[in-house]
C-alpha positions as CSV (number, residue, x, y, z in Angstrom):
1,M,49.8,31.9,5.0
2,E,46.4,30.2,5.3
3,I,46.1,26.6,6.4
4,Y,43.1,24.5,5.3
5,K,42.4,21.2,7.1
6,V,41.7,18.4,4.5
7,T,40.5,14.9,5.3
8,V,40.5,12.1,2.7
9,A,38.5,9.0,3.0
10,T,39.5,5.8,1.3
11,G,37.2,3.0,0.2
12,T,36.3,0.1,2.4
13,S,36.4,-2.8,0.0
14,E,39.5,-4.9,-0.7
15,Y,42.4,-3.2,-2.5
16,S,40.8,0.2,-2.1
17,G,44.0,1.6,-0.5
18,T,47.1,2.8,-2.3
19,N,50.8,3.4,-1.7
20,N,51.1,5.7,-4.7
21,Y,51.6,9.5,-4.3
22,I,48.5,11.6,-3.8
23,H,48.6,15.4,-4.3
24,V,45.8,17.8,-3.6
25,T,45.1,21.3,-4.8
26,L,42.2,23.4,-3.6
27,V,40.6,25.6,-6.2
28,G,38.7,28.6,-4.9
29,E,37.1,31.7,-6.4
30,R,40.1,33.7,-5.5
31,G,42.9,31.3,-6.6
32,E,44.5,28.0,-5.9
33,S,46.3,26.5,-2.8
34,E,49.8,25.0,-3.1
35,R,49.9,21.6,-4.8
36,T,50.4,19.6,-1.6
37,L,51.7,16.0,-1.3
38,L,49.5,14.2,1.2
39,D,52.1,12.3,3.4
40,N,51.8,11.7,7.2
41,P,54.2,9.6,9.3
42,G,53.4,6.0,8.7
43,L,50.9,4.5,6.1
44,D,48.5,6.8,4.3
45,F,45.4,5.8,2.3
46,C,44.8,2.4,3.9
47,R,41.6,0.6,3.3
48,G,38.8,2.3,5.2
49,A,41.1,5.1,6.5
50,V,40.1,8.7,7.0
51,D,43.3,10.6,6.9
52,E,43.8,14.3,7.9
53,Y,46.2,16.8,6.3
54,S,47.1,20.4,6.2
55,V,47.1,22.3,3.0
56,P,48.7,25.7,2.8
57,S,47.8,28.6,0.7
58,S,49.5,31.9,0.3
59,S,46.2,33.8,0.5
60,T,42.5,33.2,1.3
61,L,40.9,31.3,-1.6
62,G,37.4,32.4,-1.0
63,P,34.6,29.8,-1.6
64,I,36.1,26.4,-2.4
65,L,34.9,25.3,-5.8
66,L,36.9,22.3,-6.7
67,V,39.3,19.9,-4.9
68,R,41.9,18.6,-7.4
69,L,43.3,15.1,-6.6
70,E,46.3,13.7,-8.4
71,K,47.7,10.2,-8.1
72,Q,51.1,9.3,-9.3
73,R,52.9,6.0,-9.4
74,Y,55.3,5.0,-6.7
75,W,57.4,2.0,-7.7
76,V,54.3,0.1,-9.0
77,E,50.8,1.0,-10.1
78,D,48.3,0.8,-7.2
79,N,44.8,1.8,-7.9
80,W,43.0,4.0,-5.3
81,F,39.3,4.3,-4.4
82,C,38.4,7.6,-2.8
83,R,35.1,8.0,-1.0
84,Y,35.2,11.7,-0.3
85,V,37.3,14.7,0.7
86,T,36.3,17.4,3.3
87,V,37.8,20.8,3.5
88,T,37.8,22.9,6.7
89,S,38.3,26.7,6.3
90,P,41.3,28.3,8.1
91,E,39.0,29.8,10.8
92,G,37.3,26.4,11.4
93,S,33.8,27.7,10.8
94,K,32.9,25.8,7.7
95,V,33.3,22.2,6.6
96,L,32.6,21.2,3.0
97,T,32.2,17.8,1.8
98,F,33.4,16.8,-1.8
99,P,31.9,13.3,-2.8
100,C,34.1,11.2,-5.1
101,Y,33.1,7.5,-4.8
102,R,35.4,6.5,-7.8
103,W,38.5,4.8,-8.6
104,L,41.8,6.7,-9.6
105,I,43.7,4.5,-11.9
106,G,47.1,5.2,-13.4
107,D,48.7,8.6,-13.2
108,V,45.5,10.6,-13.2
109,R,43.9,13.9,-12.1
110,V,40.3,14.3,-11.0
111,E,38.5,17.5,-9.9
112,L,35.6,17.1,-7.3
113,R,32.6,19.4,-6.9
114,E,31.3,20.2,-3.5
115,G,28.4,18.1,-2.5
116,T,25.5,20.6,-2.9
117,A,23.5,19.5,-5.9
118,K,23.6,22.0,-8.8
119,R,21.6,22.1,-12.0
120,C,23.2,23.4,-15.1
121,M,21.5,26.8,-14.7
122,D,22.7,27.1,-11.2
123,D,26.4,27.3,-12.3
124,S,27.2,30.9,-13.4
125,L,31.0,30.7,-13.0
126,P,32.8,29.8,-16.3
127,L,35.2,27.4,-14.4
128,L,32.2,25.3,-13.1
129,Q,30.4,25.3,-16.5
130,T,33.6,24.1,-18.2
131,H,34.0,21.4,-15.5
132,R,30.5,20.1,-16.2
133,K,31.1,19.9,-19.9
134,A,34.5,18.3,-19.6
135,E,33.1,15.6,-17.2
136,L,30.2,14.8,-19.6
137,Q,32.5,14.7,-22.6
138,E,34.8,12.2,-20.9
139,R,31.8,10.1,-19.7
140,Q,30.3,10.0,-23.3
141,R,33.7,8.7,-24.5
142,T,33.7,6.0,-21.8
143,Y,30.1,5.0,-21.7
144,R,28.7,4.3,-25.3
145,W,25.6,2.9,-26.6
146,H,25.7,-0.5,-28.3
147,A,23.0,-2.6,-30.0
148,W,23.7,-6.2,-28.8
149,A,21.0,-7.6,-31.0
150,P,18.3,-5.9,-33.0
151,G,14.7,-5.5,-31.6
152,I,15.7,-5.2,-27.9
153,P,16.8,-2.2,-25.9
154,K,20.3,-0.8,-26.4
155,C,23.0,-1.6,-23.8
156,I,26.5,-0.5,-22.7
157,D,29.3,-1.0,-25.3
158,A,31.3,-3.8,-23.7
159,K,31.8,-7.2,-25.0
160,T,32.5,-8.6,-21.5
161,E,32.6,-7.2,-18.0
162,A,36.4,-6.7,-18.4
163,D,35.7,-4.0,-20.9
164,L,33.8,-1.9,-18.4
165,P,35.4,1.0,-16.6
166,Q,36.5,0.1,-13.0
167,D,33.8,2.4,-11.5
168,A,31.1,0.1,-13.1
169,R,32.8,-3.2,-12.0
170,F,32.0,-5.5,-9.0
171,D,34.2,-4.9,-5.9
172,N,36.7,-7.6,-5.3
173,E,34.5,-9.3,-2.5
174,K,31.4,-9.3,-4.8
175,R,33.3,-10.7,-7.7
176,S,34.8,-13.5,-5.5
177,D,31.5,-14.5,-4.0
178,F,29.7,-14.4,-7.4
179,E,32.1,-16.7,-9.0
180,G,32.7,-18.9,-6.1
181,S,29.0,-19.4,-5.2
182,L,28.2,-20.7,-8.7
183,K,31.2,-23.0,-8.5
184,Y,30.0,-24.4,-5.2
185,A,26.5,-25.1,-6.4
186,L,27.7,-26.8,-9.6
187,L,30.1,-28.9,-7.6
188,E,27.6,-30.0,-5.1
189,L,25.0,-30.9,-7.7
190,S,27.6,-32.6,-9.9
191,L,28.3,-34.9,-7.0
192,K,24.6,-35.6,-6.6
193,K,24.3,-36.3,-10.3
194,L,27.1,-38.9,-10.2
195,A,25.7,-40.6,-7.3
196,I,22.3,-40.9,-9.0
197,R,23.7,-42.2,-12.3
198,F,25.7,-44.9,-10.5
199,G,22.9,-45.7,-8.1
200,K,19.2,-46.0,-8.4
201,S,17.2,-45.3,-11.5
202,W,15.6,-42.0,-12.4
203,D,12.0,-43.0,-13.1
204,D,9.6,-41.5,-10.6
205,L,8.7,-38.0,-9.4
206,E,9.9,-38.9,-6.0
207,D,13.4,-39.2,-7.4
208,F,13.7,-35.5,-7.7
209,K,14.0,-35.5,-3.9
210,R,17.4,-37.0,-4.3
211,I,18.9,-33.8,-5.7
212,F,16.9,-31.7,-3.2
213,W,19.7,-31.6,-0.6
214,K,21.6,-28.8,1.1
215,L,20.4,-26.2,-1.4
216,R,16.8,-25.7,-0.2
217,S,14.5,-23.2,1.4
218,P,11.3,-23.3,3.4
219,I,9.3,-22.2,0.5
220,A,11.0,-24.8,-1.8
221,E,10.1,-27.5,0.7
222,Y,6.6,-26.2,0.9
223,C,6.5,-26.3,-2.8
224,M,7.7,-29.9,-3.0
225,E,4.7,-30.9,-0.7
226,H,2.0,-28.9,-2.4
227,W,3.0,-28.4,-6.1
228,K,0.3,-30.8,-7.4
229,E,-2.7,-28.8,-5.7
230,D,-4.7,-26.5,-7.9
231,W,-4.9,-23.7,-5.3
232,F,-1.0,-23.7,-5.1
233,F,-0.8,-23.5,-8.9
234,G,-3.1,-20.4,-8.8
235,Y,-1.2,-18.8,-5.9
236,Q,2.0,-19.0,-8.0
237,C,0.2,-17.1,-10.8
238,L,-0.6,-14.4,-8.3
239,N,2.6,-14.3,-6.1
240,G,5.3,-16.4,-7.9
241,S,8.2,-15.0,-10.0
242,N,5.8,-14.1,-12.9
243,P,2.9,-12.3,-11.2
244,R,2.0,-10.1,-14.1
245,M,0.8,-12.7,-16.5
246,I,-3.0,-12.9,-15.4
247,Q,-5.7,-10.6,-16.8
248,R,-9.4,-10.6,-16.2
249,C,-11.4,-12.3,-18.9
250,R,-14.9,-10.8,-19.7
251,E,-15.2,-12.9,-22.8
252,L,-13.5,-16.1,-23.8
253,P,-11.1,-15.8,-26.7
254,G,-12.3,-17.4,-29.9
255,N,-9.3,-20.0,-30.0
256,F,-10.2,-21.2,-26.5
257,P,-13.6,-22.9,-26.9
258,V,-14.4,-23.7,-23.2
259,T,-17.9,-24.4,-22.5
260,G,-19.9,-23.9,-19.3
261,D,-20.6,-27.7,-19.0
262,M,-16.8,-28.4,-19.2
263,V,-16.0,-26.4,-16.1
264,Q,-19.2,-26.6,-14.2
265,R,-17.7,-28.9,-11.6
266,S,-15.0,-26.4,-10.8
267,L,-17.3,-23.6,-10.1
268,A,-19.1,-22.7,-6.9
269,P,-22.6,-24.0,-6.4
270,R,-25.5,-22.2,-8.1
271,T,-23.4,-20.3,-10.6
272,T,-22.3,-20.6,-14.2
273,L,-19.4,-19.8,-16.3
274,E,-21.4,-17.0,-18.0
275,K,-22.3,-15.4,-14.6
276,E,-18.7,-15.7,-13.4
277,L,-17.4,-14.0,-16.6
278,K,-19.8,-11.1,-16.1
279,A,-18.9,-10.9,-12.3
280,G,-15.2,-10.5,-13.2
281,N,-14.2,-13.7,-11.4
282,I,-12.6,-15.4,-14.5
283,Y,-9.0,-14.7,-15.4
284,L,-6.7,-15.8,-18.3
285,A,-3.0,-16.5,-18.6
286,D,-2.3,-16.6,-22.3
287,Y,1.2,-17.6,-23.5
288,A,0.6,-16.8,-27.1
289,I,4.0,-15.2,-27.2
290,M,5.5,-18.6,-27.0
291,D,3.8,-19.8,-30.2
292,G,6.2,-20.9,-32.9
293,I,9.3,-20.0,-30.9
294,P,12.3,-22.0,-32.2
295,T,13.4,-24.8,-29.6
296,N,16.8,-25.7,-28.4
297,V,18.7,-28.9,-29.1
298,I,20.5,-30.2,-26.1
299,R,23.2,-32.9,-26.5
300,G,21.7,-33.8,-29.9
301,K,18.1,-34.1,-28.6
302,P,15.4,-31.7,-29.6
303,Q,13.6,-29.8,-26.7
304,Y,9.9,-28.7,-26.8
305,V,7.7,-25.7,-25.8
306,A,4.1,-25.0,-25.8
307,A,1.9,-21.9,-25.9
308,P,-0.9,-22.6,-23.4
309,L,-4.0,-20.8,-22.6
310,C,-5.0,-21.3,-19.0
311,L,-8.3,-20.2,-17.5
312,L,-8.4,-19.5,-13.8
313,Y,-11.3,-18.9,-11.4
314,Q,-11.5,-16.9,-8.2
315,H,-13.4,-19.5,-6.2
316,P,-15.2,-18.2,-3.0
317,D,-13.8,-21.1,-1.0
318,Q,-11.0,-22.8,-2.8
319,G,-9.0,-19.7,-3.7
320,F,-7.6,-18.9,-7.2
321,I,-7.6,-22.2,-9.2
322,P,-7.1,-23.3,-12.8
323,I,-10.2,-24.7,-14.4
324,A,-9.2,-25.3,-18.0
325,I,-5.9,-25.5,-20.0
326,Q,-5.2,-25.8,-23.7
327,L,-1.6,-26.4,-24.7
328,G,-1.7,-24.7,-28.0
329,Q,-3.2,-21.5,-29.6
330,T,-5.1,-23.4,-32.3
331,P,-7.9,-25.8,-31.0
332,S,-8.0,-29.2,-32.7
333,L,-8.4,-32.9,-31.8
334,D,-4.7,-32.9,-31.1
335,T,-5.0,-29.9,-28.9
336,P,-7.7,-30.9,-26.4
337,I,-8.7,-28.9,-23.4
338,F,-7.6,-30.3,-20.2
339,L,-9.8,-30.1,-17.0
340,P,-9.5,-30.9,-13.4
341,K,-11.9,-33.8,-13.8
342,D,-9.6,-35.5,-16.3
343,P,-7.4,-38.4,-15.3
344,P,-5.1,-37.0,-12.5
345,L,-1.9,-37.5,-14.5
346,A,-3.1,-35.8,-17.5
347,W,-4.3,-32.7,-15.5
348,L,-1.0,-32.7,-13.7
349,L,1.1,-32.9,-17.0
350,A,-1.0,-30.1,-18.5
351,K,-0.3,-27.8,-15.4
352,I,3.5,-28.7,-15.7
353,W,3.4,-27.5,-19.3
354,V,1.9,-24.2,-18.2
355,R,4.5,-23.9,-15.5
356,H,7.3,-24.7,-18.1
357,S,6.0,-21.7,-20.2
358,E,6.1,-19.7,-16.9
359,F,9.9,-20.4,-16.7
360,Q,10.5,-19.2,-20.1
361,V,8.4,-16.0,-19.8
362,F,9.6,-15.0,-16.3
363,Q,13.2,-15.6,-17.0
364,V,13.4,-14.0,-20.4
365,L,10.7,-11.4,-20.3
366,S,9.6,-10.4,-16.8
367,H,13.1,-10.7,-15.3
368,L,15.6,-10.1,-18.1
369,L,13.8,-7.8,-20.4
370,R,11.5,-5.9,-18.1
371,T,14.0,-5.2,-15.3
372,H,17.6,-5.8,-16.3
373,L,17.5,-4.4,-19.9
374,V,15.1,-1.6,-19.0
375,V,17.2,-0.4,-16.1
376,E,20.4,-0.6,-18.2
377,V,18.9,2.1,-20.5
378,F,18.6,4.4,-17.5
379,C,22.1,3.6,-16.3
380,V,23.8,4.3,-19.6
381,A,21.7,7.5,-20.2
382,T,22.5,8.7,-16.7
383,L,26.2,8.1,-17.0
384,R,26.2,9.9,-20.4
385,Q,24.1,12.9,-19.8
386,L,24.1,13.9,-16.1
387,P,27.3,15.2,-14.2
388,A,27.9,13.9,-10.7
389,V,26.8,17.3,-9.2
390,H,23.3,17.1,-10.8
391,P,20.6,16.3,-8.4
392,I,19.1,13.6,-10.5
393,Y,22.4,11.9,-10.9
394,K,22.7,11.9,-7.1
395,L,19.2,10.4,-6.8
396,L,19.9,7.6,-9.4
397,A,23.5,6.7,-8.6
398,P,22.8,4.3,-5.8
399,H,20.4,2.5,-8.1
400,M,22.9,1.7,-10.8
401,R,25.4,-0.1,-8.5
402,Y,26.7,-3.2,-10.3
403,T,24.0,-3.2,-12.9
404,L,26.2,-2.9,-16.0
405,E,28.5,-5.7,-14.9
406,I,25.7,-8.1,-14.0
407,N,24.1,-7.4,-17.4
408,C,27.4,-7.9,-19.2
409,R,27.8,-11.2,-17.4
410,G,24.2,-12.2,-18.3
411,R,24.9,-11.6,-21.9
412,T,28.2,-13.5,-21.9
413,Q,27.5,-16.3,-19.4
414,L,23.8,-17.0,-19.4
415,I,22.0,-16.0,-22.7
416,S,25.0,-16.2,-25.2
417,A,25.4,-18.8,-27.8
418,D,27.3,-21.1,-25.5
419,G,25.7,-19.9,-22.2
420,I,23.9,-21.7,-19.4
421,F,20.5,-21.2,-21.0
422,K,21.7,-22.9,-24.2
423,R,22.7,-25.9,-22.2
424,V,19.5,-26.5,-20.2
425,V,16.6,-24.2,-21.3
426,S,14.2,-25.2,-24.0
427,T,14.3,-21.7,-25.5
428,G,18.1,-21.4,-25.3
429,G,19.8,-20.1,-28.4
430,D,17.6,-18.4,-31.1
431,G,14.4,-18.9,-29.3
432,L,15.4,-16.8,-26.3
433,L,16.2,-13.8,-28.5
434,I,13.0,-14.0,-30.6
435,L,11.0,-14.2,-27.5
436,A,12.6,-11.1,-26.1
437,Q,12.1,-9.3,-29.4
438,R,8.4,-10.3,-29.4
439,E,7.8,-8.7,-26.0
440,Y,9.9,-5.7,-26.8
441,K,7.6,-4.8,-29.6
442,T,4.7,-4.6,-27.2
443,L,6.5,-3.1,-24.2
444,T,4.9,0.2,-23.1
445,Y,6.0,2.9,-20.5
446,R,2.5,2.6,-19.0
447,S,3.0,-1.1,-18.2
448,L,6.1,-0.2,-16.1
449,Q,3.8,1.8,-13.7
450,P,2.3,-0.7,-11.5
451,R,-1.0,1.1,-10.6
452,H,-1.7,1.4,-14.4
453,D,-0.6,-2.2,-15.0
454,F,-3.0,-3.7,-12.3
455,N,-5.9,-1.6,-13.7
456,D,-5.3,-2.4,-17.4
457,R,-5.1,-6.2,-16.5
458,G,-8.2,-6.0,-14.5
459,A,-6.4,-7.4,-11.6
460,S,-7.1,-4.7,-9.0
461,Q,-9.7,-6.6,-7.0
462,L,-8.2,-10.1,-6.9
463,K,-8.0,-11.6,-3.3
464,D,-4.7,-12.6,-1.8
465,Y,-2.8,-10.9,-4.6
466,F,0.1,-10.0,-2.2
467,Y,2.4,-8.9,-4.9
468,R,-0.1,-6.3,-6.0
469,E,-0.7,-5.0,-2.3
470,H,3.0,-4.8,-1.5
471,S,4.1,-3.4,-4.8
472,L,1.6,-0.6,-4.7
473,M,2.7,0.3,-1.2
474,L,6.3,0.4,-2.5
475,W,5.3,2.3,-5.6
476,D,3.6,5.0,-3.6
477,A,6.6,5.4,-1.2
478,I,9.0,5.7,-4.0
479,H,7.0,8.1,-6.0
480,S,6.5,10.2,-2.8
481,F,10.3,10.1,-2.3
482,V,11.3,11.2,-5.8
483,S,8.6,13.8,-5.9
484,G,10.0,15.3,-2.7
485,M,13.5,15.3,-4.2
486,V,12.2,17.0,-7.3
487,D,10.4,19.6,-5.3
488,V,13.7,20.4,-3.5
489,Y,15.5,21.2,-6.7
490,Y,12.7,22.3,-9.2
491,Q,10.3,25.0,-8.1
492,A,8.3,25.0,-11.4
493,D,7.6,23.0,-14.5
494,N,9.6,25.5,-16.7
495,E,12.7,24.7,-14.7
496,V,12.4,21.1,-15.7
497,L,11.9,22.1,-19.3
498,G,14.8,24.5,-19.1
499,D,17.3,22.0,-17.8
500,A,19.4,21.2,-20.8
501,E,21.1,18.3,-19.2
502,L,17.8,16.7,-18.1
503,Q,16.4,17.1,-21.6
504,A,19.5,15.5,-23.1
505,W,19.0,12.7,-20.5
506,I,15.4,11.9,-21.5
507,K,16.2,12.1,-25.2
508,D,19.0,9.6,-24.8
509,I,16.6,7.3,-23.0
510,A,13.7,7.6,-25.5
511,E,15.6,7.9,-28.7
512,E,18.8,5.9,-28.1
513,G,18.0,3.4,-25.4
514,F,14.4,2.4,-26.3
515,T,15.0,2.7,-30.0
516,D,12.7,1.4,-32.7
517,L,9.7,1.4,-30.3
518,P,7.1,3.8,-31.7
519,K,4.4,2.6,-29.4
520,F,6.4,2.7,-26.1
521,G,4.7,5.9,-25.1
522,L,7.6,7.9,-23.6
523,S,8.1,11.3,-24.8
524,S,11.7,12.5,-25.6
525,E,11.0,15.7,-23.7
526,L,10.2,16.2,-20.0
527,G,7.7,19.1,-19.8
528,T,6.6,19.0,-16.0
529,K,7.8,18.1,-12.6
530,D,5.1,15.3,-12.6
531,D,6.6,13.9,-15.7
532,L,10.0,13.8,-14.2
533,S,8.7,12.2,-10.9
534,I,6.9,9.4,-12.6
535,L,9.9,8.6,-14.8
536,L,12.2,8.5,-11.8
537,A,9.7,6.4,-9.8
538,V,9.6,3.9,-12.7
539,A,13.5,3.7,-12.9
540,I,13.8,3.2,-9.1
541,F,10.8,0.9,-8.7
542,T,12.0,-1.4,-11.6
543,S,15.5,-1.6,-10.3
544,T,14.4,-2.4,-6.8
545,A,10.9,-3.8,-6.1
546,Q,10.1,-5.2,-9.5
547,H,13.4,-6.9,-9.9
548,A,13.0,-8.3,-6.3
549,A,9.5,-9.7,-7.1
550,T,10.8,-11.7,-10.1
551,N,14.3,-12.6,-9.1
552,N,14.4,-13.3,-5.4
553,G,11.9,-16.2,-5.4
554,Q,13.2,-18.1,-8.3
555,F,15.0,-20.7,-6.3
556,D,11.9,-21.1,-4.1
557,W,9.7,-21.9,-7.1
558,C,12.2,-23.7,-9.3
559,A,14.2,-25.9,-6.9
560,W,11.5,-28.5,-7.0
561,V,12.1,-29.0,-10.7
562,P,8.7,-30.6,-11.6
563,N,6.9,-27.4,-10.4
564,T,8.7,-25.1,-12.9
565,P,10.8,-27.1,-15.3
566,C,13.4,-25.2,-17.5
567,T,12.9,-27.5,-20.4
568,M,10.7,-30.3,-21.8
569,R,12.1,-33.4,-23.6
570,Q,8.8,-34.6,-25.2
571,P,6.2,-32.7,-27.2
572,P,2.9,-31.5,-25.6
573,L,0.4,-34.4,-24.8
574,T,-2.4,-34.9,-27.3
575,D,-4.2,-37.7,-25.7
576,K,-5.7,-37.4,-22.0
577,D,-5.9,-41.1,-21.5
578,A,-2.3,-42.0,-22.6
579,V,-0.5,-40.2,-19.8
580,T,1.6,-42.3,-17.6
581,I,4.3,-41.6,-14.9
582,E,6.9,-42.9,-17.4
583,M,5.7,-40.2,-19.9
584,I,5.9,-37.5,-17.3
585,M,9.4,-38.5,-16.3
586,A,10.5,-38.8,-20.0
587,T,9.2,-35.2,-20.6
588,L,10.6,-33.5,-17.5
589,P,14.3,-32.3,-17.4
590,D,16.8,-35.1,-16.9
591,V,19.1,-35.5,-14.0
592,S,21.8,-33.2,-15.5
593,Q,19.3,-30.5,-16.5
594,S,17.6,-30.6,-13.2
595,C,20.8,-30.2,-11.3
596,M,21.8,-27.2,-13.5
597,E,18.4,-25.6,-13.0
598,M,18.7,-25.9,-9.2
599,A,22.3,-24.5,-9.3
600,I,21.5,-21.5,-11.4
601,T,18.4,-20.5,-9.8
602,W,20.0,-20.8,-6.3
603,H,23.0,-18.8,-7.5
604,L,20.8,-16.1,-9.0
605,G,18.1,-16.0,-6.4
606,R,20.0,-16.2,-3.1
607,P,20.5,-13.1,-0.9
608,Q,23.6,-11.3,-1.8
609,P,26.2,-10.9,1.0
610,D,27.0,-7.3,0.2
611,S,23.3,-6.4,-0.4
612,I,22.3,-2.7,0.3
613,P,18.6,-2.6,1.1
614,L,16.2,-0.3,-0.5
615,G,16.6,3.2,1.0
616,Q,19.9,2.6,2.7
617,F,22.8,4.2,0.8
618,K,26.5,3.3,1.0
619,E,27.5,6.6,-0.5
620,E,26.4,10.0,0.7
621,Y,25.7,12.0,-2.4
622,Y,23.5,14.6,-0.9
623,T,24.8,17.1,1.6
624,E,21.8,19.5,1.9
625,Q,19.5,19.4,4.8
626,Q,16.4,19.5,2.7
627,A,17.5,16.5,0.7
628,Q,18.4,14.6,3.8
629,E,15.1,15.2,5.3
630,V,13.3,13.8,2.3
631,L,15.5,10.7,2.5
632,G,14.7,10.4,6.2
633,K,11.0,10.4,5.4
634,F,11.3,7.8,2.7
635,R,13.2,5.5,5.2
636,L,10.4,5.9,7.8
637,E,7.8,5.0,5.1
638,L,9.8,1.9,4.3
639,K,10.0,0.9,8.0
640,D,6.2,1.3,8.2
641,I,5.8,-1.0,5.0
642,E,8.2,-3.5,6.5
643,E,6.2,-3.7,9.8
644,Q,2.9,-4.0,7.8
645,I,4.2,-6.9,5.7
646,Q,5.7,-8.6,8.7
647,S,2.5,-8.2,10.6
648,Q,0.5,-9.5,7.7
649,N,2.6,-12.8,7.3
650,E,2.9,-13.5,11.1
651,G,2.0,-17.1,11.7
652,V,1.1,-17.7,7.9
653,E,2.1,-21.1,6.5
654,L,3.1,-19.7,3.2
655,P,4.5,-16.2,3.8
656,Y,5.0,-13.6,0.9
657,L,8.1,-11.8,2.0
658,F,9.9,-11.1,-1.3
659,L,9.0,-7.3,-1.2
660,L,10.0,-6.7,2.4
661,P,12.0,-3.5,1.9
662,S,14.9,-5.1,4.0
663,R,15.0,-7.8,1.4
664,I,14.9,-5.5,-1.7
665,E,18.3,-4.5,-3.1
666,N,18.9,-0.8,-4.0
667,S,19.9,-1.9,-7.4
668,I,20.1,-4.8,-9.7
669,T,23.3,-6.5,-8.6
670,I,22.4,-10.2,-9.6
């Protein structure tokens, strides 16, 4: 009789433990152990426990291939989350780890592979080949593609988060915090709204301070003090929640008839607009994508949007500043060009209109489409096409945590026909989807790679473009990390090409996920190690750094509502001399809309209490030393980046800390 020592680790979140029966069978090359009930004196499988058992076998099993776990009901059903199982050989010379990290629900049987990553061509035993195929067949039945709407990436087939498998759901603590924090914010701001409605009038910009209470941040307070200043407007174009909008302008577009005389006062001495265009110091933010977008109707009142063009200038002394704004794509007497020398309230309202367009573009396009929906494609394809033992599944699994649930909640609670955006955002309803469809048509794989993106926009030399500096540092670290992992498991390009599971994965991404997108530029075949490394870097960078850049600062930039209003209640101004403070207040969101904007941006932008920072993994999927070394090197690079960013921001009045690795989540969870 041979005795194997087995340890079983239960999950650490609420309700991970179970009082159901758990049996284990060890499957080796030479046979199977006895089916053994795991039962020690006292309680087994408590939350966070690591329990040890003895499993007998009538003979030596040889190399252990699988650990079979079976859960059976005892009185009542009690789900169980298993982290991992370890098996020690009878002579005690070898300990093997079998990662699990999944829920066992109902009377169920699962078979776990040992933690060493294996490609499909590495498995020669029929038992293991059959195991891979069976796992993928089950996953493909569970995780299905769905077209939520035409003209956008496909998503998971789940009407609500309740339709998702338990393994894709929030932990109980995350669910309670997510739902509780939104209720808290809405309750607090509802009380403010009542106080304002039954108190003083709402007729001056200073009145916005009356909803600016406990929900605040240092940057939001700084924004409240400086939001009217041109340099701060330009700073947000570089380092706000939509830092990809600007592009170098070598020649003015035909529909934006700015002349040198118009902007001469905004330029440095002894220069001209023509000279600055040639020197590459003029930039354009063009919101043409907003032109003709259907607008929302809120409580029976129409809302309004604009499609501005904004010319910006890299001034040698004043920073990055706006020098001309046109609030429509077609110049006319009713679409004048606004300038800094115009009446102050006219120039301010023109900038507010640009910032209103910023809200629509960053929430719907930069944030929702280009991070959440893009990453969901990688999540679904990975779950459908790569078994848990595959090295690329192990690499991507930590970056898929909670993404499917937060996206389902977004579709049902934020952007649905009766969601929050429909209640307070000017593009809520049909406009939001049309906006996303327009952007999706122009989406390219190349634009998801930051180095190409900055070069293509001519934004590689801009001063104080901290988003660019930090994102490139992170991109290089992530690319180096995934390249190192690819080198561990693929020795040559032909091994990538010959990995059938990997090829099915990229085909699912390119042909199913990013469907009807002929100009996207992603091949449905991976031919080289470099191709694979870049794709993996795009997936991880988008789910971590890019999401942090657009999501994490949204409360900072939107809490002071006039700086980034979610809606506008009057049409764009046409007469520079007619602007009054009463007109501005009548245009900006009302009390109710302002409170809702503060609540939702605080809820979505706040640090998550169960956040796992970039490079730190709750699960240990890799057991090989080589892979652990690559991961260790990545963590050291992230530590260096952290120190560089901290040093750069030491003593700075307006720090840019959104891309500190310690503040970037490992996946899209909010």
